[in-house]
All heavy atoms as TSV, in Angstrom:
chain	resi	resn	atom	element	x	y	z
A	1	MET	N	N	0.874	-1.184	0.009
A	1	MET	CA	C	-0.024	0.022	0.079
A	1	MET	C	C	0.873	1.263	0.031
A	1	MET	O	O	1.886	1.245	0.657
A	1	MET	CB	C	-0.901	-0.011	1.243
A	1	MET	CG	C	-1.775	1.164	1.398
A	1	MET	SD	S	-2.764	1.108	2.845
A	1	MET	CE	C	-4.377	0.659	2.052
A	2	SER	N	N	0.572	2.119	-0.799
A	2	SER	CA	C	1.428	3.335	-0.809
A	2	SER	C	C	1.136	4.227	0.295
A	2	SER	O	O	0.172	4.218	1.002
A	2	SER	CB	C	1.065	4.096	-2.123
A	2	SER	OG	O	-0.219	4.760	-2.014
A	3	ILE	N	N	2.022	5.221	0.459
A	3	ILE	CA	C	1.939	6.146	1.639
A	3	ILE	C	C	0.617	6.984	1.347
A	3	ILE	O	O	-0.026	7.276	2.373
A	3	ILE	CB	C	3.162	7.029	1.677
A	3	ILE	CG1	C	4.312	6.217	2.197
A	3	ILE	CG2	C	2.878	8.201	2.649
A	3	ILE	CD1	C	5.753	6.935	1.976
A	4	GLY	N	N	0.290	7.192	0.169
A	4	GLY	CA	C	-0.903	7.990	-0.049
A	4	GLY	C	C	-2.116	7.279	0.284
A	4	GLY	O	O	-3.121	7.888	0.777
A	5	ASP	N	N	-2.121	6.015	0.001
A	5	ASP	CA	C	-3.266	5.163	0.480
A	5	ASP	C	C	-3.474	5.080	1.930
A	5	ASP	O	O	-4.530	5.142	2.564
A	5	ASP	CB	C	-3.252	3.787	-0.191
A	5	ASP	CG	C	-3.451	3.760	-1.624
A	5	ASP	OD1	O	-4.098	4.629	-2.174
A	5	ASP	OD2	O	-3.063	2.789	-2.267
A	6	LYS	N	N	-2.228	4.941	2.661
A	6	LYS	CA	C	-2.284	4.846	4.043
A	6	LYS	C	C	-2.756	6.175	4.652
A	6	LYS	O	O	-3.587	6.219	5.626
A	6	LYS	CB	C	-0.917	4.618	4.621
A	6	LYS	CG	C	-0.496	3.199	4.339
A	6	LYS	CD	C	0.776	2.898	4.909
A	6	LYS	CE	C	1.305	1.397	4.567
A	6	LYS	NZ	N	2.705	1.189	5.053
A	7	ALA	N	N	-2.348	7.319	4.105
A	7	ALA	CA	C	-2.856	8.640	4.542
A	7	ALA	C	C	-4.360	8.757	4.304
A	7	ALA	O	O	-4.995	9.338	5.169
A	7	ALA	CB	C	-2.006	9.790	3.815
A	8	LYS	N	N	-4.769	8.282	3.095
A	8	LYS	CA	C	-6.168	8.451	2.856
A	8	LYS	C	C	-6.981	7.696	3.883
A	8	LYS	O	O	-8.117	8.100	4.366
A	8	LYS	CB	C	-6.521	7.828	1.442
A	8	LYS	CG	C	-8.017	8.133	0.986
A	8	LYS	CD	C	-8.044	7.747	-0.479
A	8	LYS	CE	C	-8.483	6.290	-0.589
A	8	LYS	NZ	N	-8.839	5.890	-1.923
A	9	ASP	N	N	-6.518	6.436	4.259
A	9	ASP	CA	C	-7.232	5.679	5.263
A	9	ASP	C	C	-7.257	6.288	6.668
A	9	ASP	O	O	-8.221	6.284	7.301
A	9	ASP	CB	C	-6.555	4.207	5.297
A	9	ASP	CG	C	-6.958	3.347	4.147
A	9	ASP	OD1	O	-8.048	3.706	3.493
A	9	ASP	OD2	O	-6.233	2.399	3.849
A	10	ALA	N	N	-6.135	6.940	6.868
A	10	ALA	CA	C	-6.008	7.609	8.160
A	10	ALA	C	C	-6.980	8.712	8.242
A	10	ALA	O	O	-7.607	9.018	9.351
A	10	ALA	CB	C	-4.609	8.137	8.494
A	11	VAL	N	N	-7.118	9.503	7.189
A	11	VAL	CA	C	-8.067	10.628	7.095
A	11	VAL	C	C	-9.490	10.096	7.175
A	11	VAL	O	O	-10.317	10.727	7.885
A	11	VAL	CB	C	-7.744	11.462	5.760
A	11	VAL	CG1	C	-8.832	12.401	5.608
A	11	VAL	CG2	C	-6.422	12.171	5.881
A	12	GLN	N	N	-9.739	8.996	6.548
A	12	GLN	CA	C	-11.097	8.462	6.572
A	12	GLN	C	C	-11.452	8.056	8.030
A	12	GLN	O	O	-12.570	8.177	8.495
A	12	GLN	CB	C	-11.264	7.295	5.613
A	12	GLN	CG	C	-12.555	6.725	5.699
A	12	GLN	CD	C	-12.919	5.496	4.710
A	12	GLN	OE1	O	-11.856	4.950	4.178
A	12	GLN	NE2	N	-14.115	5.123	4.634
A	13	LYS	N	N	-10.472	7.557	8.681
A	13	LYS	CA	C	-10.722	7.077	10.133
A	13	LYS	C	C	-10.995	8.372	10.919
A	13	LYS	O	O	-11.952	8.220	11.711
A	13	LYS	CB	C	-9.527	6.291	10.606
A	13	LYS	CG	C	-9.602	5.808	12.067
A	13	LYS	CD	C	-8.380	5.116	12.423
A	13	LYS	CE	C	-8.481	4.604	13.909
A	13	LYS	NZ	N	-7.305	3.863	14.343
A	14	ALA	N	N	-10.273	9.332	10.798
A	14	ALA	CA	C	-10.453	10.474	11.506
A	14	ALA	C	C	-11.843	11.214	11.193
A	14	ALA	O	O	-12.561	11.612	12.035
A	14	ALA	CB	C	-9.358	11.594	11.329
A	15	ALA	N	N	-12.190	11.205	9.993
A	15	ALA	CA	C	-13.438	11.751	9.424
A	15	ALA	C	C	-14.566	10.915	10.129
A	15	ALA	O	O	-15.613	11.499	10.581
A	15	ALA	CB	C	-13.538	11.842	7.987
A	16	GLY	N	N	-14.421	9.596	10.103
A	16	GLY	CA	C	-15.461	8.749	10.756
A	16	GLY	C	C	-15.573	9.022	12.216
A	16	GLY	O	O	-16.772	8.937	12.760
A	17	HIS	N	N	-14.531	9.336	12.983
A	17	HIS	CA	C	-14.478	9.566	14.313
A	17	HIS	C	C	-15.446	10.889	14.523
A	17	HIS	O	O	-16.105	11.029	15.385
A	17	HIS	CB	C	-13.117	9.658	14.821
A	17	HIS	CG	C	-13.089	9.980	16.317
A	17	HIS	ND1	N	-13.364	9.120	17.254
A	17	HIS	CD2	C	-12.785	11.095	16.938
A	17	HIS	CE1	C	-13.274	9.684	18.422
A	17	HIS	NE2	N	-12.926	10.931	18.417
A	18	VAL	N	N	-15.047	11.857	13.655
A	18	VAL	CA	C	-15.836	13.188	13.781
A	18	VAL	C	C	-17.209	12.997	13.389
A	18	VAL	O	O	-18.147	13.515	14.176
A	18	VAL	CB	C	-15.164	14.165	12.804
A	18	VAL	CG1	C	-16.097	15.413	12.682
A	18	VAL	CG2	C	-13.793	14.683	13.288
A	19	GLU	N	N	-17.606	12.188	12.480
A	19	GLU	CA	C	-19.041	11.940	12.056
A	19	GLU	C	C	-19.695	11.331	13.223
A	19	GLU	O	O	-20.858	11.683	13.489
A	19	GLU	CB	C	-19.049	11.009	10.862
A	19	GLU	CG	C	-18.880	11.727	9.451
A	19	GLU	CD	C	-18.891	10.653	8.311
A	19	GLU	OE1	O	-18.603	9.504	8.532
A	19	GLU	OE2	O	-19.257	11.156	7.184
A	20	GLU	N	N	-19.110	10.263	13.806
A	20	GLU	CA	C	-19.632	9.637	14.857
A	20	GLU	C	C	-19.915	10.487	16.135
A	20	GLU	O	O	-20.983	10.588	16.626
A	20	GLU	CB	C	-18.736	8.450	15.404
A	20	GLU	CG	C	-19.408	7.631	16.484
A	20	GLU	CD	C	-18.434	6.516	16.964
A	20	GLU	OE1	O	-17.245	6.482	16.546
A	20	GLU	OE2	O	-18.923	5.722	17.756
A	21	ALA	N	N	-18.940	11.381	16.429
A	21	ALA	CA	C	-19.157	12.322	17.475
A	21	ALA	C	C	-20.175	13.282	17.196
A	21	ALA	O	O	-20.991	13.655	18.149
A	21	ALA	CB	C	-17.770	13.075	17.775
A	22	VAL	N	N	-20.201	13.890	15.968
A	22	VAL	CA	C	-21.281	14.865	15.787
A	22	VAL	C	C	-22.657	14.114	15.780
A	22	VAL	O	O	-23.663	14.771	16.194
A	22	VAL	CB	C	-21.038	15.493	14.354
A	22	VAL	CG1	C	-22.195	16.338	13.947
A	22	VAL	CG2	C	-19.890	16.388	14.468
A	23	GLY	N	N	-22.724	12.912	15.205
A	23	GLY	CA	C	-23.969	12.183	15.218
A	23	GLY	C	C	-24.586	11.943	16.648
A	23	GLY	O	O	-25.618	12.052	16.910
A	24	LYS	N	N	-23.552	11.655	17.629
A	24	LYS	CA	C	-24.002	11.417	18.961
A	24	LYS	C	C	-24.402	12.704	19.625
A	24	LYS	O	O	-25.448	12.784	20.333
A	24	LYS	CB	C	-22.821	10.780	19.745
A	24	LYS	CG	C	-22.604	9.317	19.393
A	24	LYS	CD	C	-21.477	8.789	20.228
A	24	LYS	CE	C	-21.212	7.277	19.966
A	24	LYS	NZ	N	-20.073	6.787	20.748
A	25	LYS	N	N	-23.722	13.849	19.234
A	25	LYS	CA	C	-23.931	15.085	19.866
A	25	LYS	C	C	-25.421	15.586	19.360
A	25	LYS	O	O	-26.099	16.231	20.177
A	25	LYS	CB	C	-22.871	16.091	19.544
A	25	LYS	CG	C	-22.969	17.338	20.329
A	25	LYS	CD	C	-22.368	17.137	21.726
A	25	LYS	CE	C	-22.163	18.389	22.396
A	25	LYS	NZ	N	-21.849	18.269	23.813
A	26	THR	N	N	-25.706	15.419	18.151
A	26	THR	CA	C	-26.896	15.859	17.575
A	26	THR	C	C	-28.031	14.811	17.689
A	26	THR	O	O	-29.100	15.126	17.090
A	26	THR	CB	C	-26.757	16.322	16.133
A	26	THR	OG1	O	-26.295	15.273	15.356
A	26	THR	CG2	C	-25.755	17.452	15.981
A	27	ASP	N	N	-27.749	13.608	18.241
A	27	ASP	CA	C	-28.783	12.595	18.313
A	27	ASP	C	C	-29.253	12.123	16.927
A	27	ASP	O	O	-30.255	11.850	16.725
A	27	ASP	CB	C	-29.952	13.008	19.140
A	27	ASP	CG	C	-30.562	11.816	19.834
A	27	ASP	OD1	O	-30.030	10.857	19.937
A	27	ASP	OD2	O	-31.884	11.962	20.030
A	28	ASP	N	N	-28.228	11.986	16.006
A	28	ASP	CA	C	-28.434	11.546	14.619
A	28	ASP	C	C	-27.939	10.195	14.395
A	28	ASP	O	O	-26.733	10.002	14.285
A	28	ASP	CB	C	-27.753	12.540	13.617
A	28	ASP	CG	C	-28.139	12.274	12.175
A	28	ASP	OD1	O	-28.473	11.025	11.949
A	28	ASP	OD2	O	-27.933	13.060	11.424
A	29	ALA	N	N	-28.807	9.138	14.616
A	29	ALA	CA	C	-28.331	7.718	14.602
A	29	ALA	C	C	-27.635	7.373	13.271
A	29	ALA	O	O	-26.656	6.679	13.189
A	29	ALA	CB	C	-29.493	6.910	14.959
A	30	GLU	N	N	-28.196	7.955	12.090
A	30	GLU	CA	C	-27.692	7.658	10.809
A	30	GLU	C	C	-26.132	8.092	10.638
A	30	GLU	O	O	-25.405	7.452	10.111
A	30	GLU	CB	C	-28.583	8.258	9.721
A	30	GLU	CG	C	-28.207	7.801	8.333
A	30	GLU	CD	C	-29.096	8.267	7.307
A	30	GLU	OE1	O	-30.220	8.499	7.542
A	30	GLU	OE2	O	-28.657	8.550	6.158
A	31	LEU	N	N	-26.023	9.378	11.085
A	31	LEU	CA	C	-24.610	9.881	11.022
A	31	LEU	C	C	-23.694	9.203	11.951
A	31	LEU	O	O	-22.532	8.936	11.615
A	31	LEU	CB	C	-24.597	11.477	11.439
A	31	LEU	CG	C	-23.340	12.126	11.266
A	31	LEU	CD1	C	-22.842	12.112	9.775
A	31	LEU	CD2	C	-23.542	13.577	11.645
A	32	THR	N	N	-24.206	8.807	13.182
A	32	THR	CA	C	-23.296	8.056	14.050
A	32	THR	C	C	-22.960	6.717	13.479
A	32	THR	O	O	-21.803	6.283	13.474
A	32	THR	CB	C	-24.141	7.811	15.416
A	32	THR	OG1	O	-24.429	9.066	15.915
A	32	THR	CG2	C	-23.361	7.028	16.336
A	33	ALA	N	N	-23.957	5.965	12.863
A	33	ALA	CA	C	-23.715	4.768	12.188
A	33	ALA	C	C	-22.720	4.739	11.097
A	33	ALA	O	O	-21.795	3.991	10.833
A	33	ALA	CB	C	-24.961	4.060	11.794
A	34	GLN	N	N	-22.784	5.937	10.255
A	34	GLN	CA	C	-21.906	6.126	9.152
A	34	GLN	C	C	-20.542	6.357	9.596
A	34	GLN	O	O	-19.586	5.849	9.032
A	34	GLN	CB	C	-22.318	7.233	8.321
A	34	GLN	CG	C	-21.523	7.558	7.045
A	34	GLN	CD	C	-21.664	6.383	6.008
A	34	GLN	OE1	O	-22.712	5.733	5.780
A	34	GLN	NE2	N	-20.459	6.062	5.500
A	35	GLY	N	N	-20.383	7.105	10.661
A	35	GLY	CA	C	-19.020	7.398	11.167
A	35	GLY	C	C	-18.413	6.204	11.783
A	35	GLY	O	O	-17.306	5.839	11.372
A	36	GLN	N	N	-19.212	5.241	12.362
A	36	GLN	CA	C	-18.717	3.990	12.919
A	36	GLN	C	C	-18.325	3.099	11.650
A	36	GLN	O	O	-17.283	2.413	11.769
A	36	GLN	CB	C	-19.668	3.277	13.719
A	36	GLN	CG	C	-19.921	4.005	14.970
A	36	GLN	CD	C	-21.196	3.434	15.831
A	36	GLN	OE1	O	-21.971	2.793	15.202
A	36	GLN	NE2	N	-21.178	3.816	17.142
A	37	LYS	N	N	-19.136	3.073	10.681
A	37	LYS	CA	C	-18.774	2.264	9.416
A	37	LYS	C	C	-17.414	2.733	8.820
A	37	LYS	O	O	-16.634	1.952	8.487
A	37	LYS	CB	C	-19.915	2.424	8.554
A	37	LYS	CG	C	-19.772	1.690	7.208
A	37	LYS	CD	C	-20.926	1.782	6.262
A	37	LYS	CE	C	-20.515	1.393	4.964
A	37	LYS	NZ	N	-21.580	1.687	3.896
A	38	ASP	N	N	-17.255	4.134	8.699
A	38	ASP	CA	C	-16.172	4.634	8.046
A	38	ASP	C	C	-14.916	4.182	8.873
A	38	ASP	O	O	-13.853	3.885	8.266
A	38	ASP	CB	C	-16.269	6.137	7.913
A	38	ASP	CG	C	-17.234	6.523	6.797
A	38	ASP	OD1	O	-17.590	5.643	5.960
A	38	ASP	OD2	O	-17.559	7.674	6.740
A	39	LYS	N	N	-14.924	4.476	10.247
A	39	LYS	CA	C	-13.888	4.092	11.074
A	39	LYS	C	C	-13.601	2.565	10.959
A	39	LYS	O	O	-12.331	2.293	10.817
A	39	LYS	CB	C	-14.128	4.296	12.486
A	39	LYS	CG	C	-14.155	5.762	12.912
A	39	LYS	CD	C	-14.250	6.061	14.331
A	39	LYS	CE	C	-14.649	5.094	15.331
A	39	LYS	NZ	N	-14.853	5.430	16.616
A	40	ALA	N	N	-14.510	1.733	10.945
A	40	ALA	CA	C	-14.187	0.276	10.954
A	40	ALA	C	C	-13.616	-0.096	9.558
A	40	ALA	O	O	-12.667	-0.919	9.542
A	40	ALA	CB	C	-15.490	-0.546	11.155
A	41	MET	N	N	-14.175	0.465	8.545
A	41	MET	CA	C	-13.459	0.171	7.106
A	41	MET	C	C	-12.041	0.555	6.992
A	41	MET	O	O	-11.255	-0.208	6.519
A	41	MET	CB	C	-14.376	0.772	6.068
A	41	MET	CG	C	-15.677	0.206	5.813
A	41	MET	SD	S	-16.710	1.070	4.687
A	41	MET	CE	C	-15.661	1.568	3.341
A	42	SER	N	N	-11.762	1.752	7.546
A	42	SER	CA	C	-10.447	2.286	7.434
A	42	SER	C	C	-9.497	1.460	8.390
A	42	SER	O	O	-8.390	1.174	8.017
A	42	SER	CB	C	-10.330	3.759	7.831
A	42	SER	OG	O	-10.719	4.104	9.003
A	43	GLU	N	N	-9.937	1.073	9.584
A	43	GLU	CA	C	-9.138	0.255	10.469
A	43	GLU	C	C	-8.887	-1.093	9.915
A	43	GLU	O	O	-7.719	-1.681	10.041
A	43	GLU	CB	C	-9.935	0.099	11.879
A	43	GLU	CG	C	-9.819	1.415	12.605
A	43	GLU	CD	C	-10.753	1.412	13.835
A	43	GLU	OE1	O	-11.463	0.467	14.057
A	43	GLU	OE2	O	-10.791	2.443	14.568
A	44	ASP	N	N	-9.818	-1.690	9.243
A	44	ASP	CA	C	-9.701	-3.023	8.606
A	44	ASP	C	C	-8.576	-2.915	7.535
A	44	ASP	O	O	-7.779	-3.712	7.461
A	44	ASP	CB	C	-10.998	-3.558	8.060
A	44	ASP	CG	C	-11.994	-3.991	9.102
A	44	ASP	OD1	O	-11.594	-4.087	10.291
A	44	ASP	OD2	O	-13.133	-4.152	8.710
A	45	ARG	N	N	-8.640	-1.846	6.656
A	45	ARG	CA	C	-7.664	-1.752	5.610
A	45	ARG	C	C	-6.298	-1.454	6.141
A	45	ARG	O	O	-5.335	-2.114	5.668
A	45	ARG	CB	C	-8.113	-0.649	4.608
A	45	ARG	CG	C	-9.182	-1.030	3.644
A	45	ARG	CD	C	-9.230	-0.050	2.552
A	45	ARG	NE	N	-9.525	1.373	2.996
A	45	ARG	CZ	C	-10.735	1.890	3.155
A	45	ARG	NH1	N	-11.875	1.200	2.937
A	45	ARG	NH2	N	-10.904	3.085	3.616
A	46	LEU	N	N	-6.188	-0.633	7.169
A	46	LEU	CA	C	-4.925	-0.371	7.818
A	46	LEU	C	C	-4.368	-1.687	8.463
A	46	LEU	O	O	-3.181	-1.952	8.301
A	46	LEU	CB	C	-5.088	0.748	8.740
A	46	LEU	CG	C	-5.263	2.159	8.267
A	46	LEU	CD1	C	-5.628	3.176	9.246
A	46	LEU	CD2	C	-3.987	2.665	7.480
A	47	ALA	N	N	-5.212	-2.391	9.078
A	47	ALA	CA	C	-4.605	-3.582	9.757
A	47	ALA	C	C	-4.224	-4.693	8.653
A	47	ALA	O	O	-3.168	-5.367	8.873
A	47	ALA	CB	C	-5.822	-4.207	10.669
A	48	THR	N	N	-4.966	-4.708	7.700
A	48	THR	CA	C	-4.583	-5.656	6.581
A	48	THR	C	C	-3.202	-5.280	6.027
A	48	THR	O	O	-2.383	-6.131	5.680
A	48	THR	CB	C	-5.694	-5.650	5.489
A	48	THR	OG1	O	-6.935	-6.097	6.053
A	48	THR	CG2	C	-5.275	-6.596	4.364
A	49	GLU	N	N	-3.123	-4.010	5.657
A	49	GLU	CA	C	-1.841	-3.563	5.195
A	49	GLU	C	C	-0.638	-3.740	6.126
A	49	GLU	O	O	0.437	-4.009	5.688
A	49	GLU	CB	C	-1.934	-2.145	4.669
A	49	GLU	CG	C	-2.809	-1.960	3.422
A	49	GLU	CD	C	-2.541	-2.993	2.217
A	49	GLU	OE1	O	-1.332	-3.093	1.951
A	49	GLU	OE2	O	-3.422	-3.543	1.641
A	50	ARG	N	N	-0.921	-3.567	7.322
A	50	ARG	CA	C	0.227	-3.707	8.405
A	50	ARG	C	C	0.559	-5.151	8.353
A	50	ARG	O	O	1.819	-5.475	8.454
A	50	ARG	CB	C	-0.266	-3.200	9.837
A	50	ARG	CG	C	-0.196	-1.790	10.014
A	50	ARG	CD	C	-0.311	-1.367	11.428
A	50	ARG	NE	N	-1.753	-1.683	11.855
A	50	ARG	CZ	C	-2.646	-0.749	11.952
A	50	ARG	NH1	N	-2.413	0.491	11.714
A	50	ARG	NH2	N	-3.880	-1.079	12.357
A	51	ALA	N	N	-0.421	-6.061	8.258
A	51	ALA	CA	C	-0.013	-7.542	8.222
A	51	ALA	C	C	0.658	-7.777	7.076
A	51	ALA	O	O	1.689	-8.561	7.110
A	51	ALA	CB	C	-1.291	-8.244	8.325
A	52	LYS	N	N	0.328	-7.196	5.931
A	52	LYS	CA	C	1.079	-7.477	4.636
A	52	LYS	C	C	2.495	-6.986	4.656
A	52	LYS	O	O	3.369	-7.648	4.322
A	52	LYS	CB	C	0.370	-6.940	3.390
A	52	LYS	CG	C	-0.915	-7.599	2.986
A	52	LYS	CD	C	-1.382	-6.860	1.764
A	52	LYS	CE	C	-2.711	-7.337	1.383
A	52	LYS	NZ	N	-3.356	-6.579	0.224
A	53	ASP	N	N	2.639	-5.765	5.233
A	53	ASP	CA	C	3.959	-5.185	5.349
A	53	ASP	C	C	4.893	-5.993	6.369
A	53	ASP	O	O	6.086	-6.221	6.037
A	53	ASP	CB	C	3.895	-3.774	5.831
A	53	ASP	CG	C	3.241	-2.714	4.943
A	53	ASP	OD1	O	3.181	-3.090	3.710
A	53	ASP	OD2	O	2.813	-1.708	5.238
A	54	GLY	N	N	4.354	-6.553	7.322
A	54	GLY	CA	C	4.985	-7.363	8.218
A	54	GLY	C	C	5.438	-8.707	7.653
A	54	GLY	O	O	6.513	-9.247	8.076
A	55	ASP	N	N	4.610	-9.170	6.786
A	55	ASP	CA	C	4.929	-10.506	6.158
A	55	ASP	C	C	6.076	-10.397	5.083
A	55	ASP	O	O	6.692	-11.308	4.852
A	55	ASP	CB	C	3.708	-11.136	5.622
A	55	ASP	CG	C	2.631	-11.617	6.592
A	55	ASP	OD1	O	3.105	-11.842	7.681
A	55	ASP	OD2	O	1.489	-11.811	6.204
A	56	GLN	N	N	6.188	-9.249	4.529
A	56	GLN	CA	C	7.240	-9.013	3.537
A	56	GLN	C	C	8.530	-8.860	4.026
A	56	GLN	O	O	9.503	-8.954	3.250
A	56	GLN	CB	C	6.773	-7.892	2.623
A	56	GLN	CG	C	5.507	-8.065	1.900
A	56	GLN	CD	C	5.120	-6.784	0.994
A	56	GLN	OE1	O	5.766	-5.753	1.187
A	56	GLN	NE2	N	4.084	-6.970	0.335
A	57	HIS	N	N	8.714	-8.516	5.236
A	57	HIS	CA	C	10.062	-8.257	5.827
A	57	HIS	C	C	10.595	-9.246	6.664
A	57	HIS	O	O	10.214	-10.127	7.103
A	57	HIS	CB	C	10.009	-6.886	6.591
A	57	HIS	CG	C	9.524	-5.739	5.882
A	57	HIS	ND1	N	10.510	-4.878	5.283
A	57	HIS	CD2	C	8.406	-5.218	5.469
A	57	HIS	CE1	C	9.896	-3.929	4.637
A	57	HIS	NE2	N	8.627	-4.144	4.579
């Protein structure tokens, strides 16, 4: 995974965290769920790439 892809995933994770927090603060269940989904997706991709990077070295 390129550095750009890792950065994009990190930004998506941060954005998901913000979406989740705003959703909770405004009592918007849909926004909260979307934020949780974005965080989970980016965490999964980052974990997969960390595992791949570890296996190659």
